[in-house]
Short mmCIF file of the C-alpha atoms (twelve columns), coordinates in Angstrom:
data_MODEL
# 
_entry.id   MODEL 
# 
loop_
_atom_site.group_PDB 
_atom_site.id 
_atom_site.type_symbol 
_atom_site.label_atom_id 
_atom_site.label_alt_id 
_atom_site.label_comp_id 
_atom_site.label_asym_id 
_atom_site.label_seq_id 
_atom_site.Cartn_x 
_atom_site.Cartn_y 
_atom_site.Cartn_z 
_atom_site.pdbx_PDB_model_num 
ATOM 1   C CA . MET A 1   19.257  11.338  3.421   1 
ATOM 2   C CA . TYR A 2   15.693  12.073  2.454   1 
ATOM 3   C CA . HIS A 3   12.745  11.734  4.822   1 
ATOM 4   C CA . SER A 4   9.067   11.750  4.042   1 
ATOM 5   C CA . THR A 5   5.900   10.233  5.421   1 
ATOM 6   C CA . TYR A 6   2.984   8.640   3.619   1 
ATOM 7   C CA . PHE A 7   -0.611  8.633   4.767   1 
ATOM 8   C CA . ALA A 8   -2.428  5.826   3.000   1 
ATOM 9   C CA . TYR A 9   -5.372  3.469   3.101   1 
ATOM 10  C CA . GLY A 10  -4.256  -0.108  2.618   1 
ATOM 11  C CA . LEU A 11  -2.398  -2.979  4.204   1 
ATOM 12  C CA . ARG A 12  1.176   -4.123  4.703   1 
ATOM 13  C CA . ILE A 13  2.296   -7.147  2.716   1 
ATOM 14  C CA . PRO A 14  4.835   -9.001  4.905   1 
ATOM 15  C CA . ILE A 15  7.210   -10.342 2.263   1 
ATOM 16  C CA . GLU A 16  10.632  -11.926 2.566   1 
ATOM 17  C CA . GLY A 17  13.417  -10.129 0.731   1 
ATOM 18  C CA . PRO A 18  13.769  -6.666  -0.752  1 
ATOM 19  C CA . ALA A 19  10.566  -4.734  -1.382  1 
ATOM 20  C CA . TRP A 20  11.940  -3.273  -4.627  1 
ATOM 21  C CA . GLU A 21  12.031  -6.722  -6.236  1 
ATOM 22  C CA . GLU A 22  8.349   -7.215  -5.455  1 
ATOM 23  C CA . THR A 23  7.428   -3.715  -6.648  1 
ATOM 24  C CA . ASP A 24  8.903   -4.567  -10.054 1 
ATOM 25  C CA . ARG A 25  6.562   -7.583  -10.198 1 
ATOM 26  C CA . LEU A 26  3.579   -5.483  -9.048  1 
ATOM 27  C CA . ASP A 27  4.262   -2.877  -11.742 1 
ATOM 28  C CA . LYS A 28  3.787   -5.664  -14.304 1 
ATOM 29  C CA . GLU A 29  0.904   -7.508  -12.581 1 
ATOM 30  C CA . LEU A 30  -1.419  -4.764  -11.316 1 
ATOM 31  C CA . PRO A 31  -2.466  -3.531  -14.783 1 
ATOM 32  C CA . HIS A 32  -3.884  -7.011  -15.470 1 
ATOM 33  C CA . HIS A 33  -6.239  -6.632  -12.480 1 
ATOM 34  C CA . LYS A 34  -7.602  -3.113  -13.088 1 
ATOM 35  C CA . GLU A 35  -11.129 -4.387  -13.672 1 
ATOM 36  C CA . SER A 36  -11.456 -5.894  -10.181 1 
ATOM 37  C CA . CYS A 37  -8.983  -3.599  -8.377  1 
ATOM 38  C CA . PRO A 38  -9.040  -0.239  -10.209 1 
ATOM 39  C CA . ASP A 39  -7.899  1.867   -7.248  1 
ATOM 40  C CA . VAL A 40  -5.161  -0.473  -5.951  1 
ATOM 41  C CA . GLY A 41  -1.532  0.563   -6.191  1 
ATOM 42  C CA . HIS A 42  1.545   -0.153  -4.129  1 
ATOM 43  C CA . LEU A 43  3.902   1.696   -1.835  1 
ATOM 44  C CA . SER A 44  7.423   0.727   -0.826  1 
ATOM 45  C CA . ALA A 45  8.667   2.718   2.159   1 
ATOM 46  C CA . GLY A 46  10.379  2.331   5.493   1 
ATOM 47  C CA . ASN A 47  13.780  2.452   7.123   1 
ATOM 48  C CA . TYR A 48  16.472  3.252   4.544   1 
ATOM 49  C CA . ASP A 49  17.299  -0.041  2.787   1 
ATOM 50  C CA . CYS A 50  14.681  -2.109  4.667   1 
ATOM 51  C CA . ASP A 51  11.535  -0.867  2.942   1 
ATOM 52  C CA . MET A 52  8.183   -2.461  3.657   1 
ATOM 53  C CA . LEU A 53  5.627   -3.251  0.962   1 
ATOM 54  C CA . PHE A 54  2.023   -2.014  1.053   1 
ATOM 55  C CA . LEU A 55  -0.995  -2.373  -1.207  1 
ATOM 56  C CA . VAL A 56  -2.853  0.948   -1.091  1 
ATOM 57  C CA . THR A 57  -5.884  2.646   -2.594  1 
ATOM 58  C CA . SER A 58  -5.307  6.182   -1.388  1 
ATOM 59  C CA . CYS A 59  -1.831  7.540   -0.689  1 
ATOM 60  C CA . ASP A 60  -0.495  11.023  -0.007  1 
ATOM 61  C CA . GLU A 61  3.099   11.994  0.689   1 
ATOM 62  C CA . ILE A 62  3.702   14.398  3.584   1 
ATOM 63  C CA . LYS A 63  7.082   16.065  3.251   1 
ATOM 64  C CA . LEU A 64  9.320   16.774  6.235   1 
ATOM 65  C CA . GLY A 65  8.325   20.013  7.935   1 
ATOM 66  C CA . ASP A 66  4.868   19.928  6.400   1 
ATOM 67  C CA . TYR A 67  1.584   18.410  7.475   1 
ATOM 68  C CA . GLY A 68  -1.323  16.897  5.697   1 
ATOM 69  C CA . ARG A 69  -4.876  15.853  6.196   1 
ATOM 70  C CA . GLN A 70  -6.665  13.008  4.516   1 
ATOM 71  C CA . ALA A 71  -10.188 13.726  3.410   1 
ATOM 72  C CA . ALA A 72  -12.617 11.336  5.037   1 
ATOM 73  C CA . ALA A 73  -13.809 8.492   2.838   1 
ATOM 74  C CA . SER A 74  -17.458 7.513   3.004   1 
ATOM 75  C CA . ALA A 75  -18.348 4.143   4.481   1 
ATOM 76  C CA . ASP A 76  -19.337 2.951   0.999   1 
ATOM 77  C CA . LYS A 77  -16.017 4.075   -0.496  1 
ATOM 78  C CA . GLN A 78  -14.028 2.440   2.292   1 
ATOM 79  C CA . ALA A 79  -16.009 -0.800  1.843   1 
ATOM 80  C CA . ASP A 80  -15.226 -0.679  -1.892  1 
ATOM 81  C CA . TRP A 81  -11.514 -0.167  -1.143  1 
ATOM 82  C CA . ASP A 82  -11.622 -3.126  1.273   1 
ATOM 83  C CA . ARG A 83  -13.161 -5.288  -1.466  1 
ATOM 84  C CA . GLN A 84  -10.557 -4.184  -3.998  1 
ATOM 85  C CA . LEU A 85  -7.668  -4.789  -1.607  1 
ATOM 86  C CA . THR A 86  -9.016  -8.239  -0.706  1 
ATOM 87  C CA . ASN A 87  -9.256  -9.070  -4.424  1 
ATOM 88  C CA . ALA A 88  -5.735  -7.800  -5.029  1 
ATOM 89  C CA . VAL A 89  -4.291  -9.838  -2.145  1 
ATOM 90  C CA . GLU A 90  -5.758  -13.019 -3.618  1 
ATOM 91  C CA . GLN A 91  -5.058  -12.242 -7.279  1 
ATOM 92  C CA . LEU A 92  -1.448  -11.234 -6.603  1 
ATOM 93  C CA . GLY A 93  -0.730  -14.384 -4.602  1 
ATOM 94  C CA . TYR A 94  -0.530  -12.981 -1.069  1 
ATOM 95  C CA . GLY A 95  -3.562  -14.783 0.368   1 
ATOM 96  C CA . HIS A 96  -1.406  -17.447 2.012   1 
ATOM 97  C CA . LEU A 97  0.565   -14.965 4.158   1 
ATOM 98  C CA . ARG A 98  -0.185  -15.471 7.859   1 
ATOM 99  C CA . ASP A 99  0.602   -11.968 9.091   1 
ATOM 100 C CA . LEU A 100 -1.880  -10.055 6.924   1 
ATOM 101 C CA . VAL A 101 -4.182  -7.668  8.759   1 
ATOM 102 C CA . ALA A 102 -7.351  -5.955  7.608   1 
ATOM 103 C CA . PRO A 103 -6.957  -2.763  5.542   1 
ATOM 104 C CA . GLY A 104 -6.955  0.517   7.409   1 
ATOM 105 C CA . TRP A 105 -5.464  3.998   7.513   1 
ATOM 106 C CA . LEU A 106 -1.657  3.853   7.690   1 
ATOM 107 C CA . CYS A 107 1.031   6.363   8.533   1 
ATOM 108 C CA . VAL A 108 4.327   5.186   6.999   1 
ATOM 109 C CA . PRO A 109 7.585   7.084   7.605   1 
ATOM 110 C CA . ASP A 110 10.230  6.676   4.896   1 
ATOM 111 C CA . LEU A 111 13.969  7.264   5.076   1 
ATOM 112 C CA . SER A 112 15.995  6.984   1.899   1 
# 
């Protein structure tokens, strides 16, 4: 088993079904939205075969036994990321999901 942790700025996308299926779709769709969401990517991580899906703008992996520190983003940069993530949520068809929360700093453990 492999364990790592991700420190990211973004939001969880509460989808039904396997995250890997949705990441395949995002790999194809995100390049079409680079003009309005240039910093947006995705992360699939979580508990072994029950990964969660995240849209992220900044993401660093912290390996087991190590530590990391995220450089602070300016208020303007964070506002830009929020705008990009909001655009991505709508453009990728997630705007109807009820359990979406505002973007923020996330700590996501991953076991694979």
